[in-house]
C-alpha positions as CSV (number, residue, x, y, z in Angstrom):
1,M,19.2,6.8,-61.5
2,P,16.0,4.5,-63.1
3,A,17.0,1.4,-64.5
4,D,16.2,-0.2,-68.3
5,L,15.9,-3.8,-66.9
6,A,14.1,-5.3,-64.4
7,V,15.0,-9.3,-63.8
8,I,11.5,-9.8,-61.5
9,G,12.8,-13.5,-59.2
10,L,16.5,-13.5,-57.9
11,G,17.4,-17.3,-58.1
12,H,19.5,-19.3,-60.1
13,H,17.8,-18.5,-63.3
14,G,17.3,-14.7,-62.7
15,L,21.1,-13.8,-61.4
16,P,22.8,-14.7,-64.3
17,L,20.5,-13.2,-66.4
18,A,21.4,-9.9,-64.8
19,Q,24.7,-10.7,-64.7
20,A,24.8,-10.9,-68.4
21,A,22.6,-8.0,-68.8
22,T,24.6,-5.4,-66.7
23,A,27.8,-6.8,-68.4
24,A,26.4,-6.1,-71.6
25,G,26.1,-2.4,-69.9
26,I,22.1,-2.7,-68.9
27,A,21.1,-0.5,-66.3
28,T,19.6,-3.5,-64.6
29,V,17.6,-3.8,-61.0
30,G,16.3,-7.2,-59.4
31,F,13.9,-7.7,-57.8
32,D,12.7,-10.3,-55.0
33,T,9.6,-10.6,-53.1
34,D,12.5,-12.7,-50.8
35,A,14.7,-9.8,-48.2
36,R,16.8,-12.7,-47.8
37,P,18.7,-13.1,-51.2
38,V,18.0,-9.2,-51.5
39,A,20.4,-8.3,-48.6
40,E,22.9,-11.2,-49.4
41,L,23.7,-9.3,-52.8
42,A,23.4,-6.2,-51.9
43,A,26.0,-7.2,-49.3
44,G,27.9,-8.8,-52.2
45,R,27.2,-12.2,-50.8
46,P,27.2,-14.7,-53.5
47,P,24.5,-16.8,-53.4
48,V,24.5,-20.6,-51.8
49,D,23.8,-22.4,-55.0
50,G,27.2,-21.3,-56.2
51,S,25.3,-19.9,-59.7
52,L,27.6,-16.6,-59.9
53,T,31.3,-16.3,-57.5
54,A,32.1,-13.1,-54.9
55,S,33.4,-11.8,-57.4
56,E,31.0,-11.3,-60.4
57,I,28.6,-10.0,-57.7
58,R,30.8,-7.3,-56.7
59,R,31.4,-6.5,-60.4
60,M,28.0,-6.7,-61.3
61,L,27.2,-4.5,-58.1
62,S,30.2,-1.8,-58.9
63,R,28.4,-1.9,-62.3
64,G,25.5,-0.4,-60.9
65,F,23.8,-4.0,-60.8
66,R,21.0,-2.8,-57.5
67,A,19.4,-5.7,-55.7
68,T,15.7,-4.9,-54.0
69,T,12.2,-5.5,-52.4
70,D,10.6,-2.3,-53.5
71,P,7.7,-3.2,-56.8
72,A,7.5,0.8,-56.8
73,E,11.2,-0.1,-59.0
74,L,9.4,-1.9,-61.8
75,G,7.2,1.1,-62.8
76,R,10.5,2.7,-64.3
77,V,11.7,0.5,-66.6
78,R,11.6,-0.4,-70.3
79,T,12.0,-4.2,-69.7
80,A,10.7,-6.4,-67.3
81,V,11.8,-10.5,-67.2
82,L,10.0,-12.9,-65.0
83,C,11.7,-15.7,-63.9
84,A,9.5,-16.2,-60.8
85,P,10.9,-20.4,-60.1
86,T,7.7,-23.1,-61.4
87,P,8.3,-25.6,-59.1
88,L,6.5,-29.5,-59.3
89,G,3.1,-29.8,-57.7
90,P,1.5,-32.5,-55.7
91,D,0.2,-33.1,-58.9
92,G,3.5,-33.7,-60.9
93,A,2.3,-30.4,-62.8
94,L,4.1,-27.1,-63.0
95,D,3.1,-24.6,-59.8
96,L,2.2,-21.8,-61.3
97,T,1.8,-19.2,-58.1
98,A,5.2,-17.2,-58.0
99,V,4.4,-16.6,-61.4
100,G,1.2,-14.8,-60.8
101,D,2.9,-13.1,-57.5
102,A,5.5,-11.7,-59.6
103,A,2.8,-10.9,-62.9
104,R,0.8,-8.8,-60.0
105,A,3.5,-6.6,-58.8
106,L,4.5,-5.5,-62.0
107,A,0.6,-5.4,-63.7
108,A,0.0,-2.7,-60.7
109,R,3.3,-0.3,-62.3
110,L,3.5,-1.5,-65.6
111,R,3.5,1.1,-68.0
112,P,2.7,1.7,-72.3
113,H,5.5,0.7,-74.5
114,T,7.0,-1.8,-71.5
115,T,8.3,-5.1,-73.2
116,V,7.6,-7.7,-70.6
117,V,9.1,-10.9,-71.1
118,L,8.5,-14.4,-69.3
119,E,11.3,-17.1,-69.0
120,S,9.9,-19.5,-66.0
121,P,9.0,-23.2,-67.2
122,V,5.7,-22.6,-67.9
123,P,2.9,-25.3,-69.9
124,P,2.5,-24.3,-73.9
125,G,-0.1,-21.4,-73.1
126,T,0.7,-19.8,-70.4
127,T,1.9,-16.3,-71.8
128,E,-1.0,-15.8,-74.1
129,G,-3.3,-16.7,-71.3
130,L,-2.5,-16.4,-67.4
131,L,0.2,-13.7,-67.4
132,R,-2.0,-11.8,-70.4
133,E,-5.2,-11.5,-68.0
134,L,-3.5,-10.8,-65.0
135,L,-1.0,-7.9,-66.7
136,E,-3.9,-6.7,-68.5
137,D,-6.7,-7.2,-65.9
138,G,-3.7,-5.0,-63.4
139,S,-2.8,-2.3,-66.2
140,G,-5.7,-1.9,-67.6
141,L,-3.7,-1.5,-71.1
142,R,-3.5,-4.6,-73.9
143,A,-1.0,-7.0,-74.6
144,G,0.4,-6.6,-78.4
145,R,-1.0,-2.9,-78.7
146,D,0.0,-0.9,-75.6
147,F,2.9,-3.2,-74.0
148,H,4.9,-5.7,-75.3
149,L,4.7,-9.5,-73.9
150,A,7.0,-12.6,-75.8
151,Y,8.1,-15.7,-73.7
152,S,12.1,-17.0,-74.2
153,P,12.6,-20.2,-72.4
154,G,15.8,-20.0,-69.9
155,R,19.0,-22.2,-71.2
156,L,21.6,-22.1,-68.6
157,D,24.0,-24.5,-67.9
158,P,25.0,-24.0,-64.1
159,G,28.4,-24.0,-62.9
160,T,29.4,-23.9,-66.9
161,R,30.9,-20.5,-68.0
162,A,31.2,-21.2,-71.8
163,P,29.3,-20.4,-74.1
164,G,27.8,-18.2,-71.5
165,P,24.8,-16.2,-72.3
166,A,26.3,-14.3,-75.7
167,G,27.5,-17.6,-77.1
168,T,24.0,-19.6,-76.2
169,P,21.1,-18.8,-78.9
170,K,17.9,-17.2,-77.2
171,V,14.9,-18.2,-78.6
172,I,11.9,-16.2,-78.2
173,G,8.2,-15.7,-79.3
174,G,6.2,-13.0,-79.2
175,L,2.5,-12.2,-78.9
176,T,2.7,-10.5,-82.6
177,P,5.8,-9.8,-84.4
178,A,6.3,-6.5,-82.8
179,C,6.4,-8.3,-79.5
180,T,9.2,-10.1,-81.3
181,E,11.2,-8.1,-82.4
182,S,11.0,-5.8,-79.1
183,A,12.3,-9.0,-77.3
184,A,14.8,-9.8,-80.3
185,A,15.9,-6.3,-80.2
186,F,16.2,-6.2,-76.0
187,Y,18.3,-9.6,-76.4
188,G,20.5,-8.8,-79.4
189,R,22.4,-6.0,-76.7
190,F,24.0,-9.5,-74.8
191,T,23.4,-12.6,-77.0
192,D,25.3,-13.4,-80.7
193,K,21.9,-14.9,-82.2
194,V,18.3,-14.9,-82.1
195,V,16.1,-17.0,-82.7
196,R,12.1,-16.8,-83.3
197,A,9.5,-18.8,-83.1
198,R,6.3,-18.9,-84.6
199,G,4.4,-17.8,-81.0
200,P,4.9,-18.0,-77.3
201,R,3.1,-21.1,-77.7
202,E,6.1,-22.6,-79.9
203,A,8.4,-20.5,-77.5
204,E,7.4,-22.5,-74.1
205,T,7.3,-25.9,-75.8
206,V,10.7,-25.9,-77.0
207,K,12.1,-25.7,-72.9
208,L,9.1,-28.6,-72.3
209,L,11.1,-30.7,-75.1
210,E,14.4,-29.6,-74.1
211,T,13.8,-30.7,-70.3
212,N,12.4,-33.9,-71.4
213,F,14.5,-35.0,-74.1
214,R,17.4,-34.5,-70.9
215,H,15.1,-36.6,-68.6
216,V,14.5,-39.2,-70.7
217,N,17.8,-40.2,-72.5
218,I,19.8,-39.8,-68.8
219,A,16.5,-42.5,-68.4
220,L,17.7,-44.6,-71.0
221,V,21.2,-44.4,-69.6
222,N,19.9,-45.5,-65.8
223,E,18.3,-48.6,-67.2
224,M,21.0,-49.3,-69.5
225,A,23.0,-49.5,-66.1
226,V,21.2,-51.8,-64.2
227,L,20.8,-54.1,-67.2
228,C,24.4,-53.9,-67.8
229,H,25.5,-54.3,-64.7
230,E,23.6,-57.5,-64.5
231,L,25.1,-59.2,-68.2
232,G,29.0,-58.6,-66.4
233,V,29.4,-55.3,-69.2
234,D,31.0,-52.2,-68.6
235,L,28.4,-49.1,-69.3
236,W,30.9,-46.8,-69.6
237,D,33.1,-48.6,-72.2
238,V,30.3,-48.4,-74.0
239,I,29.1,-45.1,-73.9
240,R,33.3,-44.2,-74.8
241,C,33.0,-46.2,-77.9
242,A,29.3,-45.4,-79.0
243,E,30.0,-41.7,-78.7
244,T,32.1,-41.7,-81.5
245,K,29.7,-42.1,-84.1
246,P,29.4,-38.5,-85.8
247,F,25.7,-38.8,-86.3
248,G,22.0,-40.2,-84.5
249,F,23.7,-40.7,-81.2
250,Q,24.5,-38.4,-78.1
251,A,25.9,-39.7,-75.3
252,F,24.0,-39.6,-72.0
253,R,25.3,-41.1,-68.5
254,P,24.2,-42.7,-65.9
255,G,24.5,-41.7,-62.2
256,P,22.4,-42.1,-59.0
257,G,19.5,-39.4,-59.7
258,V,18.4,-37.1,-61.6
259,G,19.0,-33.2,-59.9
260,G,18.8,-29.9,-61.3
261,H,16.3,-27.4,-61.4
262,G,14.8,-28.3,-64.7
263,A,12.2,-31.0,-63.4
264,P,10.3,-33.0,-66.2
265,V,6.6,-32.2,-67.0
266,E,5.1,-34.8,-67.5
267,H,1.5,-33.3,-66.8
268,L,0.5,-30.7,-69.1
269,G,-3.2,-30.5,-67.5
270,P,-6.3,-31.5,-69.2
271,H,-3.7,-33.0,-72.3
272,G,-2.8,-36.2,-70.0
273,P,0.9,-37.3,-69.3
274,L,3.2,-37.4,-71.8
275,R,3.7,-41.4,-71.6
276,L,7.4,-41.6,-72.4
277,V,8.2,-38.8,-69.8
278,E,6.2,-40.7,-67.3
279,L,8.4,-43.8,-67.3
280,A,11.5,-41.6,-67.5
281,G,10.6,-40.5,-64.1
282,Q,9.6,-43.6,-63.0
283,V,13.1,-45.0,-63.8
284,N,14.9,-41.8,-62.4
285,Q,13.0,-42.0,-59.1
286,R,14.5,-45.4,-58.8
287,M,18.4,-44.8,-58.7
288,P,18.5,-44.0,-55.6
289,R,17.3,-47.2,-54.3
290,Y,19.4,-48.8,-56.5
291,V,22.4,-47.0,-55.8
292,V,21.5,-48.3,-52.1
293,Q,20.5,-51.6,-53.7
294,R,24.4,-52.3,-54.5
295,A,26.0,-50.7,-51.8
296,A,24.2,-53.0,-49.1
297,T,25.2,-55.9,-51.8
298,L,28.5,-55.0,-52.0
299,L,28.9,-55.4,-48.4
300,N,27.6,-59.0,-48.4
301,E,29.8,-60.0,-50.6
302,H,32.5,-59.0,-48.3
303,G,31.6,-60.4,-45.4
304,K,29.8,-57.5,-43.5
305,S,26.2,-56.0,-43.0
306,A,24.6,-52.8,-43.8
307,R,23.5,-52.6,-40.3
308,G,26.0,-51.2,-37.9
309,A,28.5,-50.0,-41.7
310,R,30.6,-46.8,-41.3
311,I,29.9,-45.4,-45.3
312,L,30.7,-42.2,-46.5
313,L,29.2,-40.5,-49.0
314,L,31.2,-38.1,-51.1
315,G,29.7,-35.4,-53.2
316,I,26.1,-34.1,-51.9
317,T,25.2,-31.7,-54.7
318,Y,23.8,-32.6,-57.7
319,K,26.4,-30.9,-60.3
320,P,30.4,-31.3,-60.1
321,D,32.2,-28.4,-58.2
322,L,28.7,-26.7,-57.5
323,A,26.6,-26.0,-54.3
324,D,23.7,-26.2,-55.8
325,R,21.8,-29.2,-53.9
326,E,18.4,-29.2,-55.9
327,G,16.9,-32.6,-56.3
328,S,20.1,-34.3,-55.7
329,P,19.4,-37.7,-55.1
330,A,22.3,-37.9,-51.7
331,D,18.9,-37.3,-49.5
332,E,17.2,-40.1,-50.5
333,I,20.3,-42.0,-50.4
334,A,21.1,-41.3,-47.4
335,G,18.1,-41.4,-45.4
336,R,17.5,-45.2,-47.4
337,L,21.1,-46.4,-45.7
338,M,20.2,-45.0,-42.3
339,D,16.8,-47.2,-42.6
340,L,19.6,-50.1,-43.1
341,G,21.2,-49.3,-39.9
342,A,24.3,-47.9,-41.6
343,T,25.9,-45.0,-40.3
344,V,26.3,-42.7,-42.7
345,S,29.0,-39.4,-43.1
346,F,29.8,-37.2,-45.8
347,H,32.2,-35.3,-47.5
348,D,31.5,-32.2,-50.3
349,P,33.9,-29.6,-50.2
350,H,31.2,-27.2,-51.4
351,V,29.0,-27.8,-48.3
352,P,29.9,-27.1,-44.9
353,D,27.1,-28.7,-43.0
354,W,23.9,-31.0,-43.8
355,R,21.1,-32.2,-42.8
356,V,19.0,-35.2,-43.5
357,R,15.2,-36.0,-41.8
358,D,16.4,-32.7,-39.5
359,L,19.5,-34.8,-38.2
360,P,23.3,-33.2,-38.8
361,V,25.0,-35.6,-40.6
362,P,28.8,-35.8,-39.6
363,R,31.4,-34.1,-42.2
364,A,34.3,-35.7,-42.5
365,D,37.8,-33.2,-42.2
366,S,39.6,-35.5,-43.4
367,L,39.3,-36.8,-46.9
368,Y,41.4,-40.0,-46.9
369,E,41.0,-40.9,-43.3
370,A,37.8,-40.9,-43.8
371,A,37.4,-43.1,-46.7
372,A,40.5,-45.3,-45.4
373,H,38.0,-46.0,-41.9
374,A,34.6,-46.2,-43.8
375,D,33.6,-49.7,-44.5
376,L,32.3,-48.4,-47.6
377,T,32.2,-45.0,-50.0
378,V,30.6,-44.4,-52.5
379,L,30.8,-41.2,-55.1
380,L,27.8,-39.9,-55.8
381,Q,29.2,-36.8,-57.2
382,H,32.7,-36.0,-59.1
383,H,33.9,-32.7,-57.7
384,R,37.1,-32.0,-59.7
385,V,39.0,-31.4,-56.5
386,Y,38.7,-35.5,-55.7
387,D,41.7,-37.7,-56.5
388,L,39.6,-40.6,-57.0
389,Q,42.9,-43.2,-58.3
390,G,44.5,-41.8,-54.3
391,L,40.4,-42.9,-53.0
392,A,40.4,-46.0,-54.8
393,V,43.9,-47.1,-52.8
394,K,42.7,-45.7,-49.5
395,A,39.1,-46.6,-49.1
396,Q,38.0,-49.9,-48.1
397,L,35.5,-50.3,-50.8
398,L,34.7,-47.6,-53.0
399,L,31.6,-47.7,-55.2
400,D,31.8,-45.2,-58.1
401,T,28.0,-43.8,-59.5
402,R,29.2,-41.3,-61.8
403,G,32.5,-43.8,-63.7
404,A,34.9,-41.6,-62.6
405,T,37.6,-43.7,-61.8
406,P,40.1,-45.8,-63.5
407,A,38.3,-48.7,-64.9
408,G,39.3,-51.8,-62.5
409,T,40.0,-49.6,-59.6
410,A,36.4,-49.5,-58.0
411,H,32.8,-50.9,-58.7
412,R,30.8,-48.9,-60.7
413,L,27.1,-47.8,-61.1
């Protein structure tokens, strides 16, 4: 049966979108050039990043969702949403290679009256520039006349079920007012609120602002964490008190580094770097080194050297209760501890095996036994299954980089 919607790119962003559309009764096909996720989904297996569960995948399939590598499917839909990945390139700018590949695949099969929406993080101007050019050149159709073209920033909070797609307002900026309304009509089928931007550049810049807002504020509290440690101030208590202010403050919390798929965008081509974002990136990138420094200092204070020390790392994913390790600082922290001569092991209920620098890292089976045996236990991610009060009792030394332990039971970042 022909689908109404094609989601192009079945990664951490495209798959939840496909799930929301399928749940709303929209006949959806997922397209990806990579055969591996397509085969996994067809078999009912969830993605390794944990963005959806096995039961959610089975429910999607039972409602008619199909995953395919056949580009012919793209010529049979009324709406196509591009969710291709845009990682940071060597120059610090977003790499649009996958967006270009997705656009070419769609353009060769694009039909008149189709609504095309880009959701990937991109520099402002990409929708009406690169994407429009590729679609028009490959199809012979004109955007805004023969097909609708719009941008809508993805707004996902992986691992969080609320508010979900329905309760998260959707920003839309179309090439023309008609493009905006066509995209709004589509998203209105499974989203409670649609917010119309002036155009695609404004909608693209919404994503830029939201992502950079997160990174700049995390950098601020990370700097505060270093300062407060030197001053002997409990930053976690400071944040607890500050967040009681009902205006002008939003609580962010420090950590061992910033992970996730939303990379800060400092470089915007000829427009030069965003200086504050650039500085925030430098602050956040220093945090894994700071954690290792704190670990070595703690060991020294207790008469032990980092060389030969047994160090247990708890939680190596970038976010609590997810298997996704995208951008997790754990790899750098483990590598730097190894450089100091430490023997590193790990525990994470969501990660069965882990390699750092192509070397396997031993996985602890018995958490309490491993913590009691280790010279130092470092909490990098607070999964809800961890009994931190019990761990604080069992561990010889516990460094908490998340402020999750009760005050006075562990050394906090």
